[in-house]
N, C-alpha and C positions, 0 to 999 in steps of 0.2 A: 801465686797471685799477689798482686801488691794490696795492703792493707794501710789505710791513712787514718789518723785520729787527729781530729780538730780539738785543740788545746790552748787556752790562753798562756803566753809564755810565762807570766808571773804565777800561775797555779800549778806549782810542783807537786802539790800533794795528790790532785786528781790525774796528773800525769803519770806519776808513779803507780798510783792505784790501777788504772786502766792497763799500762803496760805488763804489771804484774799479772792482771787477770788474763791477758792475752797470752803471755808466756806460759801461765799454766794450762793453756789450751793448746800449746805447742805452736803458736803463731806469733810471727814478728811483726811489728808496725812502725810506721814512719809517722813523725809527728808534722801536721799541717799548722803552722801558726795561726792561732785564730785572730781576727780583726776585733780590735776595741771600738766598736761603734761610736762610743762617747767621745772619743779622742778624734774622730775624723771630723774634719771641719765641712761645713755644708757646701764649701767650693770644690772640696775634693771628692764629693758623692757623685755617683754616675747621674747624669741629667734624667730627669723624670722619678727620681726617687721619692716616694710618697712621704709627705711632711708629717703624717699621723704615726710613722713608725718610732718606737723608742730606739734609743742607742743600743741596746741589747739585741733588738730585732735586727736593726741594721747590721751590727757585727756578725751575728750567726748568718745572716743571709750573703754577708761578701766573703765570710769564710768558705762557705760552701761553693761560691764562685771561684774562690782560689784553688779549691780541690779541682773542680773542671778544667781550670786552665793548667794545672798541674799535669793532669792525665793528657790533655791535647798536646803541651810542651813535650812530653817524654815519650808521646805515641804509645800509651800504654794499651794494650788491647781491651782489658778489663782492669777495675780496680774497686775495692771497697772502701767506702768512708764510714768511719763511726764518730758519734760524738763521746765524750770523755765520761759520761756519767751512765753507761751501759753495762749490761751482762749480756754475754753472748752464749749461745748454747754450744755445746761441744761439737755439733755437726753443722755448724754454720758455714763452714769452708766446703765441706762436701755438698751441702744443698745448693751454695751458689755456683759450684762449678757443675753439677749435673742439670742445673738450669740453662747454663751457657751450652752445655752439650746438646741440649733438646734443639738447638738451632733457632731459637725464637728470638726474632730480630726486636728486641727491648732496647730502648734508649737509657732507661733506668729500670733496676729492679728493687723495690723495697724490701727491706729484710724486717722491717718493724712496723708496727701500728699502735696508735694510742686508743683507738676506737674499734667498734666491732667491725669485722671484714664482711663486707657485702659486694658481690659482683659476678662477672662472668668468668666462668672456669675456662682456662686455656689449655692447661696440661697438668698431669699428675705425676709426681716424683715418687721415688722410692721412700719408704718411711711415712707414707701417708700425706707427705707435703703436697700441697697444690699451688699452681700459679692462678693468680686471680686478677682480672682486670676490674679495678673498683667502680662501682656504681655510687657508692658512698664515701663521703672523705674518711680515709684512714687517719690522716694526722700524724705529726711527727716526723723527724727526720734523725732518729736514732742511728740508723743504720741502712745504707742501700749500697746497691752495686751499680756501675755504670759501664757502658761500652765507650770505646774511643769515638765512635761516630755519634753515640748518645751524648758524650761530653760537648762535642762541637754543636749538637743541636740545642742543648741546654743553654749553652752561651749565646747561641743565636736568638732563643726565644725569651731566656729568664736572666739575662745579665744584670737588668735593672731591677732594684728592689720596690716593686709596687706594692707589696703585701708580704706578710712573714713567709719564710722559705717553705714552710710546709703547707701553707695555703696555696702557694704557687705550684708545688707538685700534685696537690690534690686538684688543681685546674688543668693538668696534663692533657685533657680531652680538647680543651678550649684552642691550644696551641698545637694540636696534631702530634703530640709527644707520645710515646708508647712507655708508659710507666706502670706496668703491673706490680704485684706484689705477691710474696711468699706466705701462704697460710699453712700452720701456724706460724707466728713470728719467731725468728732465730736470734732477734737482737731485741733486747727490753729495757727500758727505762730502769734506773736504780732509783727507787722512790727514797732511799736513805739521804741522797744527794738533793741539795736544793738548786733549782733553776737558776742560772747565771742570768737569765731574761726577765727584765722587770717589765711590767706593764704588758699590755696586750692589744695589738691592733683591732679595732673594732669592738672593743669591750663596751663601749657607751653609744654604740650606733643605735640611731634613733629608728624604731620599727613603726610602719606605717602601712596602709593599705597598699600604697604604690610598691613600696619594699617587698611586701608580701607575694604580690601578683609577680614581680620581677623574679623572685625566687623560685615561684613555681614553673615559670616560663624557662629558667635556666635549667630546673631539673628535668623537664620534659627535653630540652634540647640536649642535655647530658645523656639521658637515656638513650636515645638514638644514635647519638654520634659513638658512645661506647659500644653500642650493640654492633654498628657497622666496623668499628677498629677490632673488636673481639672476632668478627666473621673473617676478617682479612688476616688477622694474625693467626688464626687456625689454619686457614689456607697455607699461610707460610710454613706452618709446622707440618702439615702433611706434604708439602713440597719438600720440605728437608728431609723428612722421612723417605720418600720415595727416592730421592737422589742418594740417601745413606744405604739404601736396600740395594740399588743397583751397582753400588761400588763394590 
């Protein structure tokens, strides 16, 4: 399976560290040159890019879009993308391949989470790993797996940076995207490395009664949307299992 790492061309130290880490796990990876958002002129940004995003947030977002485009251009059935400040469990690739073998029709499968994982269980893998459809925002894009069709759907729905990339993936349910995650995580952030993303969208967002009511309504809508999506995905898994048993 193809593994890609998003890395700024000028950051040779991180590039060497992550590639050495992966080689130690017996894994090869290809570098996806990261976009330097601060150097992208406003005229060159996709129409509709949120003006409140920092240069780092824009660069991070467009780097992930570049990864999706690479998967589609090469016609890769599946591919993993990692950020360059992570540690991967030795069984990361096995867990990813086992998740694919279940037949679950995901668009992306998050391999990392920065927040506690809560949601609807879809499947159980060996070693105690579970595939969960999140009902709470897991946050972070340290590592995830995409399918070819999923990369196409991500480009269709999320090619414009309206918010940080992890926020966009957290809102998967709003766009009908199927983005479960693996629990426990098999990719983790390296806390010893400082983030290259300065500032944070929404940090100074004003909280009002109306914004609170909007959040409550959105949470309710999310609960039912995720419930229905989970039911549909479980049905797909059962159908895949029946086809496998009949073959």
